[in-house]
Structures are given as C-alpha cells and as structure tokens.
N, C-alpha and C positions, 0 to 999 in steps of 0.2 A: 412646782408643776408648773406650767406653762398651758395656758387655755385660751385658744382662738376661737372669737366670736363670727356669727354670720357674716360682719362687717371686717374681717380679717386684724379687728383690734385685741390684742394680746395681752393676759394678765398673769403675771408672774407670780405665785405663791407657794408659798411653805406649809404643806397639809398639817393641821393639827386637829386633836381629839375634840370633835364637838365644833371647828371651826366652820365659820361661812364665807361665801364671796358674795359680798352684795353690791350689784349695779343698780342702776334707773332701770335694767330690764326685768329684774329679780334676782331671786337668792339661790346659792348652788350651794349645798352643803357638802363639805370636806369628804364625807363619810362613803360620798354618792362615788367617790375616785380611788378610795382605798382597795386595793386588789386588785383594779384594776392593768390589763396591758398596756404597754405605749401605744398609741394610735388609735385610742377608742374613743367613743363619742359618748358626751352625757348631756341631758335636759337639766334646766333649769326650774324655776317656781312655775314660771310664764312659758315652757316651754320651746326656751330659745334652747339653740344646740352649740355645743363647745366641742371644740377638738382637742382631746388631753394628750400631751407629749411633755416627757422629761425637758426641760431646757437646754438647750447644747451652750458652752462656754459662752460663746458671741450673745447668745440670748441673755443668759444671765447678766453678763457685762455690762449690758446695754440697759438691765432693769433693775441693777442694786444701788443701794444708797451710795450716795459720794459725799466723801467729806473735802476732797479736792478733785480736780480734772481727774478723765481717766485718760490709760493708754487706750487708744480706738482699736477692736479689734484685728481691723487690716494691719495696723502697726506692728501690733503685739506680733503677727506671724511674722512681719518681716523682721522683727528685732530677732524672734528666735533663730530664722535661716541665719540673718546676716551676720549675728552674734554668734554662731554654731554651737545653740546650749545643745547638750548632748547626753544621753543618761549618763550618771554617775559625777557628774561636771561639778565643780565647787563654785558657784556663782554667786558675786555682792551684786545688790539691787540698791540704787538710793535715787530718789526716795520712795518711800513705797505708796503715797496718796493712798487712793482709796483700793489698794490691792488689787486691781484691774490685770497688771502686768506679771505681779508675783502670781497670780492663777494659772497663767500660761508656762511661767519660770517653771513651777514647781512641777507641773504633769512632764515639761521637758527633762527636767533632771533628773527624774523617777524617784525610787526609794531610796536607789544606793548612792544618789548626791545631795549637794546641801545648797540649800537657798540661803546667803545673809542679806536681810534686808535693813535697811536704816532711813530713818525716818527722827528728823526735827523735832516735830510737833507729835506730843503723845496722843493726842485726839486723834488726829489722822489714823493712827497705828491701831487705835483702838476700833475705829471701821475697817480698817483695814483687815484685821485680825475675825471682826464678826463675818466679814463679807466669806471669807476664806473657809472659816468653819463651817457657815450655812451652805456654800457647794460644796465641800468634803464630806459633810458630816463630822470633823473634825478638824483640829488642827494638826497639821502635818507634823511628823517629829522631824522631819530634814528641814524645818523650815523654823528660823531665828529672827527676832526680830529688837533691833536694837535703836534704842533712845539717844540721838547726838548727832552731832554733825560728825560727816564722814570724816574731814582732816584730821580729826582730833581721836576719831572712836577707831577708824580702820586700821590706823600702827597697832593699837592694844587689841583688837580683835582676831586680826588675820595675820598671820608671821609673813614675812617677804617672802616672796616666790611661791605661795600657798592657792592663788586663786586662778583658776581655769579663765573665766569671762566675768567681765565688770559692766553694769549697764547704770548707766545716768540720765535722771530724768530728773530734771534740776533748772535752776533759771540762769547759774554759772556754772557748767562743768567744768573750765577750764582752771578754776580755783582747784580742782580735786585732783587733776591729772598728776601732778607730783607724787601725791600717796598712794593713787592707783598703780602707777609704775612700779613702784616699789612692792606691792602686795600680788601685781601680776608675776606667771610665772614666762619664763620664754615662749613665744609663740601664741602667749593667751592675748584676747581681745579685749579693748575697750571698746563700746559703744555706747555712744551720745544720742541723747533725743532731746530736740531742741525746735520752739516754735516758731522763729524768726531767720529771716535772711544774717540780721547783724550777730546774734548769738552762734548760728553756724561760722561764719567770717571770723570769728575769735577763736572759737575752738578749734579749727582745722589753722589757724596760724601758731597757738601754741602748743598743739601737738609738735608738728613742723620744728618748732624752735626748741623744744625737749633733746631731739637727735635721739632718744629713744625708741621712736614708732616707725612705722614703716607709712609710706605717704597714705595719708587717708582718703577713704572714700565716703561721699555724699550721695544722698537720694533721696525722695520723698514716693509715694505711693497714692494713685488714686484711682478711687474704683466706681466704675459707672454700671450701675443695673440697665437689662434691656427687660420692656416688655414683649411678651412673647404669648400671639392669641391667635393660634391659626397663620393666616397671609399677616396680620397684622404685626409686625416685629420692626420695632425702634428702641432707640434707646430711651430710657426712663428721664423725666423733664426735670428728676434731681440726682446730685450724684453725692459722695462723698468724697470731695475734693481735698483741698491740704488744710493738715491737722498737724503735722511736724515733718521736721527733716529726721533724717539718722544719717550720725557721720560714725565710720568707724574706723580704726585702727589697730595693730597686732605689734607685742612688743617683740623689741630686739634681744638679744641674746647680750649680756653685757660686757661693753666692751665693741661692741660693732659700729662700725661706721657705714652707711648706707652710698652708693654712688652720686653722686650730685647729679640729680637732675637735668637733662635738657629739654629748654622751651622757651617760647616766643616770647619776648620781652612784654613786659606789663606793669599796670601799676599795683607794685606786692608793699610797698615801704608804707608807713602810716606813721602818723603825728599823734601826738596829745588827745587833738579836739576829736579824732577817730576812737581815742581808748573811752572818752566821755559818752560817744554813741552806743558803747559796749556794756557800759556798765548795769549792772541791774535796774537802777532808778530808772533809765533811760528806756528799756526794754521793756519794764511794766512787769510788775508782780500783782496779779488779779488775786485778793485776799476775800477770804470767806468768812463773815461775820462769826461772833462766838457763840449766838444764839441762834444760830442757822445750823454751827456745825453742831453743838450739842444736839440739834434734832435729828442730825443726821446719823450721831452716835446712839440715839437712841432708836431709831429706825433699824441701825443695822444690827445690834446687838438683840432685838426682839426677833429677828430672822434667825439670828444665831442660837437664840435659845429654842425656837421649834426646832430646828435642824437637831439641836441636841435631844429636846426631847423626844421626835422621831425616832432619834438613834436608838433610845434609851427602850423605848417600846419593843423596836425590832430585835434587841438583845432582848429582852423577855420572852417577847415570844417565841424564840430559837431556842432559848433556855427550857421551855414548856413543854415546848416538841421535843 
C-alpha cells in the first residue's frame, strides 16, 4: 500500500495483521486500511491525513529493497518497447540485479511467455525473488532464475535458436554476444543496457564485428517533469537525466551477409590502448559490501513474507465465504 502524507511524502508498506506505520507525526494501524477502496483517506493517531493507493509498478520499483543498482522505470519502459517484448515471448535477462527490470519483463511476456533470468551472485537473486514475490503476491510460474555466468550457463539452459529476446544489463555485455547469437532465433532482438559511452562503443563494435546482427541502434532517455499550477507552468528544477544507454540489434538468418554500409570516413579503428579503456576495471564496477547486501536481503525477504501472509489470509477468507 502507498500512503501519501500532507507534504507529499510517500510511504510504501506491506499490510500485516496488527501492523503499524510509525512516523514522527504519529501511528497509523494497518487494520485501518483493510477493506478500503483505492483512493481513500485515513487518519493516524495525531489526525494527520494520508491518501491510500495501491502502488504503481514505478512506485514499487523506486521504494523496494535493492541489492544492486536498479533499471529505472523510464529505461525499463524503453527496453520493453525497443526490445519488442510481447505476450508469449521467450526472454533471457542477465543480470537480474534487484528484480526491477524482471517485474516489467514478466508483465510484458504474460502468463503464456517465459522469462529466464541469469545472475552471478545468489544474494542478488534472493533480493530479486523477494521483490518479485512481494509485488505479484507470489513467484510467477513463468519465471526461472539461474545462478551462474551467462556464457557458461546459457547454452546449457536454452537450446540454440529458442530465444526471442535477450536483455543484457551487465558491465561487459560484449563478452556474452557470441552465446547470445546462438540462442536467438533469426529476427530475435538483443538489447544491452550500459552506463558509459566507452561501454556503448565497445558493444556496438563487437556486434558489428560478428557479422551476425543488423546495424546496432543506440539511444538514451531523459525525463523532465513540469510544474503546472494555474498560470505558473515551468519545467521542474530537477530532472531524471542520464541513467544508461540502450543499444539493440536483430539476429540475422544463418549465412546472411548484409549489404555494406555507405558512410563518411571516420575514425572507426582502434588499438590496444583503446581496448584497455573498454575493460571492466577501467569502466569501474561499483561493489556493494557483504554486510549491506545481507541487510537488503533481509528487508526484501520480510516484505515477501508479508505479501505471502496477506495472500494466505485472502485465500482463507475466500474459502470461508
């Protein structure tokens, strides 16, 4: 449940029996929210009003426990469109991180599709599983999480030509392009989410060099909000600017040779010193401490436990009715 206070501050909570929301403005019992329709207003012990709504996916993603950095909602929306994730699709995702992108992909593939998420670190997968269970109320049956490196695990998990879409959210996606090419069906899409221009460049050059994909397309999305109050209409002072680049390409049919591109001469060659700039160490990999990660796992699992208890309570009530 999402509660918005007088100063527009949001609190996202999982309703529990005899649970309470404590703030410096007072206490709000969870029982006061049970059975109310979306869009209701409740009062806490100090008569503060809160607007109660079920959180949208974007709200949940921004407030859920994180083990790793998340894919922001603005980028997740673009990934679903640019990768053309459709109901019934077989999609591979790596890595799973905190499960933010997994939520959008699971919604897009629907009950008839399949999402297979690969993650190297089991702790991150625990956070992702708990977050997904919290949002959906259960772990979706069409979702599988595989612990391991994509290069080694993908050929063992998915037969050649059986995957419709691949989304790579990792430091060095070019290391996985060869196995991705084998797994993708002709016409399938690979989309990489990278943070820096050097990663973007290396990924594009590797895709071109394989000769197995169409010309890569790259973009980024910036979102600027607007303040609208009567005649006071202006851009917000803050905006969600660069978070990452998206680069995508489509798998060619076996044996296909695309026509050579005609373009102006430019500096496209690169040497050993350029490759060194492209390495994961040079790009910079932000590590989360084990202690902090264990805390995030506990937070995510507590939220999932609450969602599970609420689901069981609803099932029991339905049985009695």
